[in-house]
C-alpha positions as CSV (number, residue, x, y, z in Angstrom):
1,M,3.6,44.0,34.4
2,P,6.2,41.2,34.3
3,Q,7.8,40.5,31.0
4,E,7.7,36.9,29.9
5,Q,9.2,34.9,27.0
6,F,6.8,32.0,26.3
7,C,8.0,28.5,25.3
8,C,5.6,25.8,23.9
9,S,5.2,22.6,25.9
10,V,5.6,19.2,24.3
11,Y,1.9,18.1,24.5
12,I,0.0,20.4,22.2
13,I,-3.8,20.6,21.9
14,Q,-5.2,23.3,19.7
15,V,-7.7,25.5,21.6
16,S,-9.4,28.5,20.0
17,D,-10.9,31.5,21.8
18,T,-14.4,30.6,20.7
19,E,-13.9,26.9,21.7
20,N,-12.7,27.7,25.2
21,S,-12.3,23.9,25.8
22,K,-16.0,23.3,25.9
23,G,-16.4,19.6,25.4
24,G,-19.5,19.4,23.1
25,S,-23.2,19.7,23.4
26,V,-23.6,16.9,25.9
27,I,-22.8,17.7,29.5
28,R,-20.9,14.8,31.1
29,Y,-20.3,14.1,34.8
30,G,-17.3,13.1,36.7
31,I,-15.4,13.5,40.0
32,S,-12.3,15.0,41.5
33,T,-9.7,12.7,43.0
34,A,-9.7,15.2,45.9
35,C,-12.9,13.7,47.2
36,L,-10.9,10.8,48.7
37,Y,-8.1,13.0,50.1
38,P,-5.8,12.2,52.0
39,L,-5.8,8.9,50.0
40,E,-2.8,9.1,47.7
41,T,-3.8,10.3,44.2
42,A,-3.2,7.2,42.2
43,Q,-5.1,5.1,44.8
44,S,-7.9,7.6,44.7
45,L,-8.1,7.4,40.9
46,S,-8.1,3.6,41.0
47,K,-10.9,3.4,43.6
48,L,-13.0,5.9,41.8
49,T,-12.7,4.1,38.4
50,E,-13.7,0.9,40.2
51,T,-16.8,2.8,41.4
52,G,-17.7,3.5,37.8
53,F,-16.6,7.0,37.3
54,Q,-15.2,7.7,33.8
55,L,-14.3,11.4,33.9
56,F,-11.9,13.1,36.3
57,E,-10.3,16.1,37.7
58,I,-6.9,15.1,39.0
59,F,-5.9,17.0,42.1
60,F,-2.1,16.8,42.4
61,N,-0.9,16.8,46.0
62,T,2.9,16.9,45.7
63,Y,5.7,17.5,43.3
64,G,6.4,13.8,42.7
65,E,2.9,13.4,41.2
66,I,3.8,15.6,38.2
67,R,6.9,13.5,37.5
68,Q,6.8,11.4,34.4
69,D,6.9,8.0,36.1
70,Y,3.9,8.9,38.3
71,L,2.0,10.4,35.4
72,K,2.5,7.1,33.6
73,K,1.0,5.3,36.5
74,L,-2.1,7.6,36.4
75,K,-2.3,7.1,32.6
76,S,-2.2,3.4,33.0
77,I,-5.2,3.4,35.4
78,L,-7.1,5.7,33.0
79,D,-6.4,3.6,29.9
80,S,-7.2,0.3,31.6
81,S,-10.6,1.6,32.6
82,G,-11.4,3.7,29.5
83,A,-11.5,6.8,31.6
84,S,-10.4,10.4,30.8
85,V,-9.3,13.5,32.5
86,K,-11.0,16.9,32.0
87,S,-9.0,19.1,34.4
88,I,-6.1,19.3,36.8
89,H,-5.7,21.1,40.1
90,P,-2.2,22.3,41.2
91,F,-0.9,21.4,44.7
92,T,0.6,24.9,44.7
93,S,-2.8,26.7,44.7
94,A,-2.1,28.0,48.2
95,F,1.0,29.7,47.0
96,E,-0.3,31.4,43.9
97,S,-0.5,34.8,45.7
98,M,3.2,34.8,46.2
99,M,4.0,33.1,42.9
100,F,2.0,35.2,40.5
101,F,0.5,38.2,42.4
102,S,3.3,39.8,44.4
103,D,5.6,42.8,43.6
104,Y,8.5,40.4,42.8
105,D,8.6,40.2,39.0
106,S,11.3,37.6,38.6
107,R,9.4,35.2,40.9
108,F,6.4,35.6,38.5
109,T,8.6,34.5,35.6
110,D,10.1,31.6,37.5
111,S,6.6,30.5,38.7
112,L,5.3,30.6,35.2
113,D,8.1,28.4,34.1
114,F,7.2,26.0,36.9
115,Y,3.5,25.9,35.8
116,R,4.6,24.7,32.4
117,R,5.2,21.4,34.2
118,Y,1.5,21.3,35.1
119,F,0.7,22.1,31.5
120,D,2.8,19.2,30.3
121,A,1.3,16.9,32.9
122,A,-2.2,18.0,31.8
123,G,-1.4,17.4,28.2
124,Y,0.0,14.0,28.8
125,L,-3.1,13.0,30.7
126,G,-5.4,14.5,28.1
127,A,-6.8,17.3,30.3
128,R,-7.8,20.6,28.9
129,I,-8.1,22.8,32.0
130,L,-5.9,24.0,34.9
131,V,-7.8,25.3,37.8
132,L,-6.4,28.6,39.3
133,H,-7.1,30.0,42.7
134,G,-5.2,33.2,42.3
135,Q,-4.6,35.8,45.0
136,R,-5.5,35.4,48.7
137,D,-5.7,38.1,51.4
138,Y,-6.1,40.6,48.6
139,H,-7.4,43.3,50.9
140,H,-3.9,43.9,52.1
141,S,-2.3,43.8,48.6
142,S,-0.9,46.8,46.7
143,L,-1.7,45.0,43.4
144,S,-4.5,46.7,41.5
145,E,-7.3,44.8,39.8
146,E,-5.8,45.8,36.4
147,E,-2.5,44.4,37.4
148,Y,-4.2,41.1,38.5
149,F,-6.0,40.9,35.2
150,E,-2.8,41.5,33.2
151,R,-0.8,38.8,35.2
152,Y,-3.6,36.4,34.8
153,A,-3.6,37.1,31.0
154,L,0.1,36.2,30.8
155,L,-0.6,32.9,32.6
156,H,-3.6,32.2,30.5
157,E,-1.6,32.9,27.3
158,A,1.2,30.6,28.5
159,G,-1.4,27.8,29.0
160,R,-3.0,28.4,25.6
161,R,0.4,28.0,23.9
162,S,0.6,24.5,25.6
163,G,-3.0,23.7,24.7
164,I,-4.3,24.2,28.3
165,L,-6.9,26.7,29.5
166,V,-6.0,28.3,32.8
167,A,-9.4,28.9,34.4
168,Q,-10.0,31.2,37.3
169,E,-12.0,29.5,40.1
170,N,-14.2,31.4,42.6
171,V,-12.6,30.8,45.9
172,N,-13.5,32.0,49.4
173,R,-11.0,34.6,50.8
174,F,-9.5,35.1,47.4
175,R,-10.1,38.0,45.0
176,S,-12.3,35.7,43.0
177,E,-14.8,35.2,45.8
178,D,-16.7,38.3,44.6
179,P,-19.1,38.0,41.6
180,D,-18.6,41.7,40.8
181,F,-14.8,41.1,40.6
182,I,-15.5,38.2,38.2
183,R,-17.7,40.5,36.1
184,R,-15.0,43.1,35.9
185,M,-12.5,40.4,35.0
186,R,-14.7,39.1,32.2
187,E,-15.3,42.7,30.9
188,Y,-11.6,43.5,31.0
189,L,-10.3,40.4,29.4
190,G,-13.2,39.2,27.2
191,A,-12.3,35.9,25.5
192,G,-8.9,36.0,27.1
193,C,-10.2,34.5,30.3
194,C,-12.3,31.5,31.5
195,F,-13.8,30.4,34.8
196,V,-14.5,27.5,37.1
197,L,-17.7,27.7,39.2
198,D,-17.4,26.0,42.6
199,I,-20.8,26.1,44.4
200,K,-19.4,25.5,47.9
201,Q,-16.8,28.2,47.6
202,A,-19.5,30.7,46.7
203,V,-21.7,29.6,49.7
204,R,-18.7,29.7,52.0
205,A,-17.9,33.2,50.9
206,G,-21.5,34.3,51.6
207,K,-22.2,34.8,47.9
208,D,-25.1,33.6,45.8
209,P,-23.8,30.7,43.6
210,Y,-26.4,31.6,41.0
211,D,-25.1,35.1,40.8
212,M,-21.6,33.8,40.5
213,C,-22.7,31.6,37.7
214,R,-24.2,34.6,35.9
215,A,-21.1,36.7,36.5
216,M,-19.0,34.1,34.7
217,G,-21.4,34.0,31.8
218,D,-20.2,32.6,28.5
219,Q,-16.6,32.3,29.8
220,L,-17.6,29.6,32.3
221,I,-16.0,26.3,31.1
222,H,-16.0,24.0,34.2
223,V,-18.3,23.4,37.2
224,H,-17.4,21.8,40.6
225,L,-20.6,20.3,41.7
226,N,-21.6,20.0,45.3
227,D,-24.6,20.8,47.6
228,N,-25.3,22.7,50.8
229,N,-27.9,23.4,53.4
230,R,-28.2,25.6,56.5
231,K,-25.9,23.3,58.5
232,S,-23.2,22.5,55.9
233,D,-21.7,24.4,53.0
234,C,-20.3,21.2,51.4
235,L,-22.4,18.1,50.8
236,L,-22.6,15.6,48.0
237,P,-24.9,16.6,45.2
238,G,-28.5,15.7,46.0
239,Q,-28.1,15.8,49.7
240,G,-28.8,19.5,50.3
241,E,-31.0,22.3,49.2
242,M,-29.3,23.4,46.0
243,D,-31.7,24.2,43.1
244,Y,-29.9,22.5,40.3
245,E,-32.8,23.1,37.8
246,K,-32.3,26.8,38.4
247,L,-28.5,26.4,37.9
248,K,-29.1,24.4,34.7
249,Q,-31.3,27.2,33.3
250,I,-28.6,29.8,34.0
251,L,-26.0,27.6,32.3
252,Q,-28.2,26.9,29.4
253,K,-28.8,30.6,28.9
254,S,-25.1,31.3,28.8
255,G,-24.5,28.5,26.4
256,Y,-22.6,26.3,28.8
257,D,-21.5,22.9,27.3
258,G,-18.7,22.0,29.7
259,D,-19.1,19.2,32.3
260,F,-20.0,18.7,36.0
261,I,-17.3,17.4,38.3
262,I,-18.3,16.3,41.8
263,E,-15.9,17.9,44.3
264,V,-16.4,17.5,48.0
265,Y,-14.3,16.7,51.0
266,R,-13.8,13.1,52.3
267,S,-15.6,14.3,55.5
268,S,-18.7,15.1,53.3
269,F,-19.8,11.5,53.1
270,L,-19.7,8.4,55.3
271,D,-19.1,5.7,52.8
272,F,-19.1,4.7,49.1
273,D,-22.8,3.9,49.1
274,Q,-23.5,7.6,49.6
275,L,-21.0,8.5,46.9
276,L,-22.8,6.1,44.5
277,Q,-26.1,7.6,45.4
278,S,-24.8,11.0,44.5
279,K,-23.3,9.6,41.3
280,H,-26.7,8.4,40.2
281,F,-28.3,11.7,41.2
282,V,-25.8,13.6,39.0
283,K,-26.2,11.1,36.2
284,S,-30.0,11.8,36.2
285,L,-29.3,15.5,36.4
286,V,-27.2,15.6,33.2
287,E,-29.6,13.2,31.3
């Protein structure tokens, strides 16, 4: 397992194991800036605040967007609209296999140092969660599950020291696509892990999203909300066949008190009227 010396970031938010970043008893709703990709991130945030959204996941798309001058631009948009950020998504998600889950230990250490830039960016924007994809093409990897868990634990601890929770998302074609893997991860790490449920990613992987939700259990802290039907695995919430009442019952049973973040692709809707309809649907869902 790679050896790592941790350094605290500048922006510190105290997060306890029992708290796990859960935001209170009232589930809020919001949206990811990725929904308007490839619109540039600050423009996406601005348009979405104009549409009435108040809670966000910021999906960074390039290195320049985690520089201080760009973060100030994002913060200005948030402050002027009274909006807030719950989570961030690294633009390097596609490279996390190489960065954190390879046989090259010094690259792990360097990558962890780079991710502290994300932790600082998240702290500056007031976010509590960093979404992790993890290891892709794992069937061809020599890395064992235990080694994966231990490397994740180092990353999770580095995030905690900066006040940020590194949350494992279930992602198609990644190790995390399997609910049984998620169960073993939760059993192995206990309170030392946390999860993001993405409905479309479970459906895309041919897995039951309700089973994935159960697998994450009381360590689930964040939900990417979307919908699906037999023709599409990614629709706006309310436009497919997803049984949200069933999902809410599972979440309630596990004690979930995080939030719902709408996350779809720009091709998933025709215009902003459809986006507003989905916004109202999710608002009624959480109320």
